[in-house]
Residue, then its C-alpha position, 0 to 999 in steps of 0.5 A: m222203724a225205731n224212730d217213728l213217733s214223737f210228741s209235742i205239747t201246746r198250751t191254751r189258757f182256759d178263761e172267760d176269753y177262751s175260744p176253741a182252736d180249730s184242732s180242738r176236740l169239740t166234744t170236750n166239756f170246756a170246748n162245748l161251753a165256749r161256743g154259742e151266744h152265752r159263751q163268755q157268761n158260761l165260762r165266767t160262771a164255770i170258773g167262778m164255780i171252780d174257785r168257790r169250790c176250791n176255797e170251800l174244800a181248802a176251808t179258807a176265809g174269803a177267796r184266798y185261792r184262784v184256780e188257773l187252767d191250761i188246756v194241754s194239747v198233745t200232737a203225735h208226730f210220726v213217719d210212715q213209709g218215708s212220709s211225715g205225718e201228725f195227728p192230734l192225740l190227747e187233750m186235757l186240763d193242767v191245774a195250778i192254784v194261786d194263793q192270792h194272799t202270798g202270790e205263790r203259785h202251786q202246781g196242780i195235777l194234769g188230767n182233768n177233762f181227758s179226751s182223745y180223737l182215738r177214744d172217740y173212734d174206739f167207742a163211737v165207731l169201732l165198738p158199735s161195729l163189733d159183734k157183741t155176742a163174740g165178746l170184745p177183741s182182746d186188743f180193744g183199746e190197746l193202741h190208745g193205751q200204748l200211745f198214752q203210755r209212750f207219751l208219759e215216757s217221752s221227753a215232751f211230757r217229762s220236760d213239762f210235768s213232774a207228777e203223773p196225771v190223774v184222770c177224774i171222770s163221772i161214775s157209771t149209771s150201770q153200777t152200784y157203789r158202796q162206801s168202804g169205810f175209808v175216809h181221806p181228808v180231802l178226797g172224802a169217803e171212798y166207795e167201791h164198785e161192783h165189778s170191772s167195767l169196759t171203761d176200767d179195762y180201757f183205762g187199764r190199757m193206759g196203765m191206770q187203776v180206779r178209786y172212787f171218792m166223794p169229797a166233803g160237800g159233794k153230792a156223788p162219788l167221782a172216779f179217779y184213774s191214776r197209775g200210782d196211789v191217788a190218795n198218797d202221791y199228791s198234796d192236799l192242795q193238788l187234790i183240791g184243784t182236781i176235785s174243784t175243777m172236775e166236780t164243777f164240770q160234772k155239775i154242768y154236764r151231769p147235774e142229775i148226779y153231781n148237782a142233786n139236792t141230796a148227797a149220795p147215801s152209803t149204797y148208791r146207784p146213780s141215775l140220769a132219770h133222777e129229778d131232785y136236782s138243780t140246774p146250773s146257769v150254764s148252757y151245755d149241749r149234751e145232744e151235740r156232744s154225742r153227735l160230735a163224738i161220732t163225727q170225730g171218730r169218723y175223722t180219726e178213721e179217715h185220717l189216722v186209722t185207715p191210712h196208717r193201719a200197719l204202723l198203728e198195728r205195730w204200735a199197738a203190739g208194743a213195738a219199740v219206740p224211743s223216748l224222743 
């Protein structure tokens, strides 16, 4: 079927009054912060950290810039054997930077805190079930990558966004990183890693390649996945919005690495066993996040993978789907 896939987008403002929607993927960092007894203080603290880092990177006097964040939720709509269905496909943050001196609002970059139920299924359900001695199947992550790229080709994406997304995540504790000698004016010192990882390959299915940078004042490199050239395709202020947002979430989620008391050296092997770090005053439940990944992977298996297996196999194989 040629007309079996389309997409829709909804937006939710991420601020101190944010509450996760019932359909939100609760393992997402911003949703984890927004629950529990200290939810509003968590949110207020995180947003304040983002704004301070933004102004620090922009080298402004006072609090000139304010970062505004929208949660972008993408739903896939499809037709399978004559019946219509839908599934929550992707969720990520869209960034805007407001100049509080002039009132001008600058569009940032989509992609922070990228997450998906299908990725939960791939890593929390499918991957543990595979025979590792035989190696991963050659199509591992192919469906996820196809759907992501189809979304970027869709009118739903093109009507809302003019720039390619950048997915910024933490570095791996299983690799050693070494500075390359290149220093970007905003992204900072570039690092290179030892070898391609499973995460690199998974994002590669999405058409994305990785580069690692440690911004000035940062404590460890961040991984930037993009389909273009992250060092040249975006303005300084756009990059500042992405860095200040993701670095804040990583300080909360992985303080052992990103809120360490000393910055990473030129040759660096990150470790969650590192003890010389400061803990931000934000409540974050890492154990719950791990449990929910399995729960949501099972949900994806029950409501998408199993009942629509033939359709998904056709999508994974790259069957023609128009840009609806």
